[in-house]
DOMARNU-812702 format. One line per field, with one value per residue: x, z, y of N, C-alpha, C, O in turn. Coordinates in Angstrom, 2 decimals, always signed. Each point is the difference from the previous one (the first is absolute). Layout:
N
npx = c(X ...)
npz = c(Z ...)
npy = c(Y ...)
capx = c(X ...)
capz = c(Z ...)
capy = c(Y ...)
cpx = c(X ...)
cpz = c(Z ...)
cpy = c(Y ...)
opx = c(X ...)
opz = c(Z ...)
opy = c(Y ...)
END
This chain:
109
npx = c(+0.82 -0.98 +0.53 -1.76 -1.60 +0.02 -0.96 -2.25 -1.16 -0.08 -1.58 -2.05 +0.42 +0.01 +1.44 +1.50 -0.48 +0.32 +2.09 +0.66 -0.66 +1.24 +1.87 -0.28 +0.28 +2.21 +1.46 -0.77 +0.62 +1.43 +0.32 +0.60 -1.83 -0.73 +1.17 -0.76 -2.23 +0.03 -0.05 -0.82 +0.71 +1.26 +2.08 +1.32 +1.01 +1.88 +1.72 +1.09 +1.51 +2.00 +1.28 +1.18 +1.94 +1.81 +0.96 +1.38 +1.78 +1.34 +0.20 +0.40 +0.90 -0.06 +1.46 -0.51 +1.10 -1.89 +1.21 -1.97 +0.11 -1.15 -0.53 +0.19 -0.82 -0.09 +2.03 -0.44 -0.39 +1.47 +1.70 -0.27 +0.12 +2.07 +1.09 -0.55 +1.37 +1.70 -0.53 +2.01 -0.51 +1.10 -1.86 +1.04 +0.58 -0.60 -2.07 -1.82 -0.75 -1.22 -2.17 -1.44 -0.65 -1.63 -2.11 -1.01 -0.81 -2.01 -1.58 -0.43 -1.31)
npz = c(-14.09 -0.57 +1.30 -0.70 -0.49 -2.05 -1.61 -0.09 -0.89 -2.23 -0.92 -0.13 -1.99 -1.21 +1.20 -1.48 -1.25 +1.03 +0.01 -1.86 -0.31 +1.07 -1.09 -1.54 +1.54 +0.39 -1.38 -1.09 -1.57 +1.11 -2.21 -0.59 -0.43 -2.12 -1.48 +0.21 -0.07 -2.17 +0.85 -1.00 -1.54 -0.61 -0.44 +1.79 +0.94 -1.00 +0.69 +1.90 -0.07 -0.69 +1.55 +1.43 -0.89 -0.12 +2.02 -0.62 +0.56 -1.80 +1.01 -2.21 +1.56 -2.18 +1.69 -1.99 +1.76 +0.73 +0.56 -1.02 +2.23 -1.48 +2.13 -0.63 +0.96 -1.84 +0.52 +1.95 -1.20 -1.64 +0.78 +0.15 -1.88 -0.71 +0.98 -0.93 -1.78 +1.09 -0.54 -0.98 -2.08 +1.64 -0.06 -1.96 +2.12 -1.43 +0.63 -0.78 -2.04 +0.00 +0.62 -1.60 -1.63 +0.57 -0.11 -2.00 -0.71 +0.84 -1.22 -1.82 +0.84)
npy = c(-10.62 -1.91 -1.72 +1.21 -1.49 -0.93 +1.22 -0.04 -1.72 +0.07 +1.28 -0.93 -0.95 +1.87 -1.25 -0.76 -1.80 -1.97 -0.78 -1.05 -2.12 -1.54 -0.62 -1.60 -1.62 -0.19 -1.02 +1.82 -1.48 +1.33 +0.12 +2.09 +1.22 -0.07 +1.19 +2.11 -0.18 +0.58 -2.07 +1.85 -1.44 +1.76 -0.70 -0.33 +1.79 +0.68 -1.26 +0.50 +1.66 -0.73 -0.99 +1.28 +0.68 -1.34 +0.08 +1.66 -1.26 -0.14 +2.00 -0.02 +1.35 +0.46 +0.04 +0.86 +0.83 +0.95 -1.82 +0.50 -0.26 -1.25 +0.46 -2.14 +1.86 +1.25 +0.76 +0.98 +1.86 +0.49 +1.24 +2.22 +1.21 +0.48 +1.70 +1.95 +0.09 +0.90 +2.11 -0.17 +0.66 +1.02 +1.21 +0.09 -0.41 +1.62 +0.57 -1.10 +0.63 +1.89 -0.08 -0.65 +1.42 +1.44 -0.78 +0.01 +1.97 +0.46 -1.02 +1.28 +1.63)
capx = c(-1.29 -1.05 -1.15 +0.28 -0.02 +1.32 +0.99 -0.15 +0.47 +1.46 +0.58 -0.18 +0.71 +1.32 -0.11 +0.48 -1.07 -1.05 +0.50 -0.12 -1.42 -0.32 +0.56 -0.77 -1.30 +0.10 +0.03 +0.85 +1.42 +1.02 +0.65 +1.16 -0.52 -0.45 +1.20 +0.80 +0.03 +0.40 +1.42 +0.17 +0.31 -1.12 -0.43 -0.84 -1.27 -0.69 -0.61 -1.19 -1.00 -0.50 -0.94 -1.20 -0.65 -0.63 -1.15 -1.00 -0.09 +0.51 +0.29 +1.20 -0.02 +1.15 -0.29 +1.31 +1.08 -0.25 -1.07 -0.82 -0.82 -1.29 -0.81 -1.26 -0.82 -1.00 +0.67 -0.30 -1.43 -0.18 +0.47 -1.01 -1.18 +0.36 +0.01 -1.38 -0.61 +0.17 -0.91 +0.71 +0.70 -0.77 +0.57 +1.18 -0.15 +1.36 +0.45 +0.39 +1.19 +1.10 +0.33 +0.62 +1.36 +0.81 +0.24 +0.91 +1.32 +0.58 +0.37 +1.22 +1.15)
capz = c(+0.50 -0.72 +0.88 +0.96 +1.35 +0.20 +0.09 +1.31 +1.04 -0.13 +0.55 +1.46 +0.60 +0.48 +1.19 -0.30 -0.70 +0.99 +0.82 -0.83 +0.00 +1.32 +0.04 -0.88 +0.62 +0.68 -0.95 -1.16 +0.37 -1.05 -0.07 +0.91 +1.37 +0.13 +0.10 +1.21 +1.11 -0.42 -0.24 -1.35 -0.95 -0.60 -1.15 +0.53 +0.38 -1.25 -0.51 +0.83 -0.37 -1.32 +0.20 +0.61 -1.02 -0.98 +0.66 +0.20 +1.41 +0.13 -1.25 +0.11 -0.89 +0.05 +0.40 -0.12 -0.09 +0.98 -0.28 +1.19 +0.05 +0.65 +0.19 -0.74 +0.96 -0.61 -0.68 +0.66 -0.13 -0.67 +0.92 +1.04 -0.60 -0.21 +1.31 +0.48 -0.64 +0.86 +1.12 +1.28 +0.16 -0.09 -0.92 +0.58 +0.46 -0.07 +1.34 +0.65 -0.69 +0.49 +1.36 -0.15 -0.49 +1.06 +1.02 -0.57 -0.12 +1.35 +0.48 -0.69 +0.49)
capy = c(-0.44 +0.72 +0.18 +1.07 -0.55 -0.62 +1.07 +0.64 -0.92 -0.13 +1.23 +0.00 -1.14 +0.41 +0.87 +1.35 +0.70 +0.29 +1.11 +1.20 +0.36 +0.56 +1.35 +0.87 +0.26 +1.29 +1.11 -0.21 +0.09 -0.05 -1.31 -0.02 -0.13 -1.39 -0.85 +0.28 -0.96 -1.34 -0.22 -0.52 +1.07 +0.72 -0.82 -1.08 +0.61 +0.34 -1.23 -0.24 +0.99 -0.38 -1.11 +0.57 +0.82 -0.90 -0.62 +1.04 +0.33 +1.36 +0.71 +0.81 +1.15 +0.90 +1.38 +0.64 -0.98 -1.06 -0.94 -0.21 -1.21 +0.21 -1.20 -0.02 -0.74 -0.88 -1.12 -1.27 -0.30 -1.29 -1.04 -0.09 -0.65 -1.41 -0.66 -0.07 -1.14 -1.17 +0.16 +0.00 +1.27 +1.24 +0.98 +0.65 +1.37 +0.51 +0.38 -1.26 -0.48 +0.83 -0.47 -1.32 +0.18 +0.60 -1.03 -0.99 +0.58 +0.18 -1.34 -0.42 +0.78)
cpx = c(-1.09 -1.23 +0.33 +0.04 +1.34 +1.06 -0.06 +0.53 +1.51 +0.69 -0.09 +0.80 +1.33 -0.12 +0.50 -1.11 -1.17 +0.42 -0.10 -1.45 -0.40 +0.53 -0.85 -1.43 -0.03 -0.12 +0.80 +1.46 +0.87 +0.67 +1.17 -0.44 -0.52 +1.21 +0.73 -0.01 +0.52 +1.50 +0.19 +0.20 -1.27 -0.53 -0.92 -1.36 -0.81 -0.65 -1.26 -1.12 -0.60 -1.03 -1.31 -0.78 -0.70 -1.23 -1.12 -0.14 +0.51 +0.06 +1.26 -0.13 +1.22 -0.50 +1.33 +1.06 -0.25 -1.15 -0.71 -0.84 -1.26 -0.73 -1.29 -0.99 -1.02 +0.61 -0.33 -1.46 -0.25 +0.40 -1.04 -1.25 +0.27 -0.04 -1.41 -0.74 +0.13 -0.87 +0.67 +0.61 -0.96 +0.64 +1.17 -0.34 +1.42 +0.53 +0.46 +1.28 +1.23 +0.44 +0.70 +1.45 +0.92 +0.33 +0.99 +1.42 +0.64 +0.40 +1.29 +1.23 +0.59)
cpz = c(-0.70 +0.88 +1.03 +1.45 +0.34 +0.22 +1.37 +1.10 -0.05 +0.59 +1.52 +0.70 +0.63 +1.18 -0.25 -0.68 +0.94 +0.89 -0.76 -0.03 +1.33 +0.12 -0.81 +0.50 +0.63 -0.98 -1.21 +0.44 -1.24 +0.06 +0.97 +1.46 +0.26 +0.25 +1.33 +1.07 -0.36 -0.25 -1.33 -0.93 -0.51 -1.20 +0.47 +0.42 -1.24 -0.63 +0.78 -0.37 -1.37 +0.10 +0.60 -1.00 -1.02 +0.59 +0.23 +1.44 +0.31 -1.39 +0.26 -0.98 +0.23 +0.38 +0.04 -0.19 +0.85 -0.46 +1.31 -0.15 +0.79 +0.08 -0.80 +0.81 -0.61 -0.63 +0.61 -0.14 -0.65 +0.88 +1.10 -0.51 -0.19 +1.34 +0.57 -0.60 +0.82 +1.25 +1.35 +0.30 -0.14 -1.07 +0.68 +0.32 +0.06 +1.35 +0.77 -0.61 +0.46 +1.39 -0.05 -0.45 +1.07 +1.08 -0.50 -0.06 +1.37 +0.60 -0.64 +0.56 +1.23)
cpy = c(+0.82 +0.26 +1.09 -0.48 -0.65 +1.06 +0.68 -0.91 -0.19 +1.23 +0.02 -1.09 +0.40 +0.96 +1.43 +0.80 +0.30 +1.17 +1.33 +0.47 +0.64 +1.42 +0.97 +0.22 +1.39 +1.17 -0.43 +0.18 +0.02 -1.37 -0.08 -0.14 -1.42 -0.90 +0.14 -1.10 -1.39 -0.07 -0.71 +1.19 +0.67 -0.78 -1.14 +0.53 +0.35 -1.22 -0.34 +0.97 -0.30 -1.12 +0.51 +0.85 -0.87 -0.69 +1.01 +0.44 +1.40 +0.62 +0.82 +1.16 +0.87 +1.39 +0.73 -1.06 -1.25 -0.89 -0.31 -1.25 +0.30 -1.32 +0.15 -0.86 -0.95 -1.25 -1.35 -0.41 -1.36 -1.17 -0.23 -0.73 -1.49 -0.75 -0.13 -1.20 -1.27 +0.07 +0.06 +1.36 +1.16 +0.87 +0.70 +1.45 +0.57 +0.46 -1.23 -0.54 +0.78 -0.45 -1.35 +0.14 +0.59 -1.03 -1.03 +0.54 +0.23 -1.35 -0.48 +0.68 -0.60)
opx = c(+0.04 -0.75 +0.97 +0.77 +0.53 +0.88 +1.04 +0.75 +0.65 +1.02 +0.93 +0.12 +0.53 -0.73 -0.52 -0.21 -0.62 -0.83 -0.36 -0.27 -0.75 -0.67 -0.21 -0.70 -1.04 -0.73 +0.69 +0.28 -0.32 +0.12 +0.19 +0.69 +0.13 -0.08 +0.65 +1.08 +0.19 +0.61 +0.45 -0.25 -1.09 -1.20 -0.99 -1.03 -1.22 -1.08 -1.02 -1.16 -1.19 -1.02 -1.08 -1.23 -1.15 -0.94 -1.10 -0.90 -0.42 -0.06 +0.31 -0.47 +0.51 -0.89 +0.77 -0.10 +0.79 -1.03 +0.63 -0.38 +0.04 -0.05 -0.60 +0.00 -0.37 -0.73 +0.08 -0.40 -0.79 -0.64 -0.28 -0.55 -0.88 -0.54 -0.30 -0.94 -0.77 -0.10 -0.69 +0.49 -0.91 +1.14 -0.03 -0.41 +0.86 +1.20 +1.03 +0.87 +1.07 +1.19 +0.96 +0.89 +1.14 +1.13 +0.89 +0.95 +1.21 +0.91 +0.73 +1.12 +0.97)
opz = c(+0.00 -0.28 +0.75 +0.81 +1.10 +0.85 +0.59 +0.87 +1.04 +0.67 +0.67 +1.23 +0.83 -0.09 +0.61 +0.31 -0.11 +0.35 +0.58 +0.13 +0.02 +0.57 +0.40 -0.53 +0.07 +0.26 +0.02 +0.92 -1.01 +1.06 +0.67 +0.79 +1.10 +0.81 +0.44 +0.47 +0.89 -0.50 -0.06 +0.36 +0.09 -0.27 -0.67 -0.27 -0.02 -0.58 -0.58 -0.12 -0.22 -0.69 -0.44 +0.02 -0.36 -0.72 +0.39 +0.32 +0.97 -1.02 +1.14 -1.12 +1.11 -0.65 +0.95 -0.91 -0.01 -0.45 +1.00 -1.10 +1.01 -0.98 -0.03 -0.13 +0.64 -0.50 -0.69 +0.51 +0.52 -0.02 +0.36 +0.68 +0.26 +0.07 +0.67 +0.60 -0.20 +0.75 +1.02 +1.11 -0.84 -0.40 +1.21 -0.87 +0.70 +0.25 +0.67 +0.71 +0.18 +0.27 +0.73 +0.59 +0.16 +0.48 +0.75 +0.31 +0.15 +0.82 +0.59 -0.17 +0.55)
opy = c(+1.23 +0.94 -0.14 +0.51 +0.17 -0.15 +0.29 +0.44 -0.11 -0.11 +0.44 +0.01 -0.74 +0.99 +0.94 +1.17 +1.06 +0.84 +1.02 +1.19 +0.98 +0.87 +1.14 +0.86 +0.65 +0.95 -1.02 +0.77 -0.62 -0.60 -1.02 -0.63 -0.52 -0.92 -0.95 -0.36 -0.83 +0.94 -1.14 +1.14 -0.55 +0.02 -0.30 -0.62 -0.18 +0.11 -0.38 -0.39 +0.23 +0.02 -0.40 +0.02 +0.28 -0.31 -0.38 +0.78 +0.63 -0.69 +0.34 -0.17 +0.12 +0.54 -0.12 -0.82 -0.94 +0.50 -0.36 -0.38 +0.71 -0.75 +1.07 -1.22 -0.99 -0.86 -1.02 -1.05 -0.78 -1.05 -1.14 -0.86 -0.82 -1.11 -0.99 -0.52 -0.94 -0.96 +0.10 +0.23 -0.03 -0.23 +0.23 +0.76 -0.55 -0.08 +0.02 -0.51 -0.58 -0.15 -0.24 -0.61 -0.45 -0.04 -0.42 -0.71 -0.13 -0.06 -0.80 -0.50 +0.53)
END
């Protein structure tokens, strides 16, 4: 996908990736810690993290032997601006977005 907006929406389309973003709202996490709550292989989680990284929603950095993931809060800015063009959506407030994600994830449980 060459359009950054398409890439972000594609990344957000998957519930596992949305759950990962919600986890990273709290703090940076090691890849192994991100993988812990999911019943899938570390390789599968790494693929999800790669998609989130390519979309610019997270960044990953090596710290010693451990790869860490960090939420990139400004990544949704372009998406928010695009949605505002329809006049039906308010600007995304990250605090509101965090509450939304937490509510959605608690409803899935």
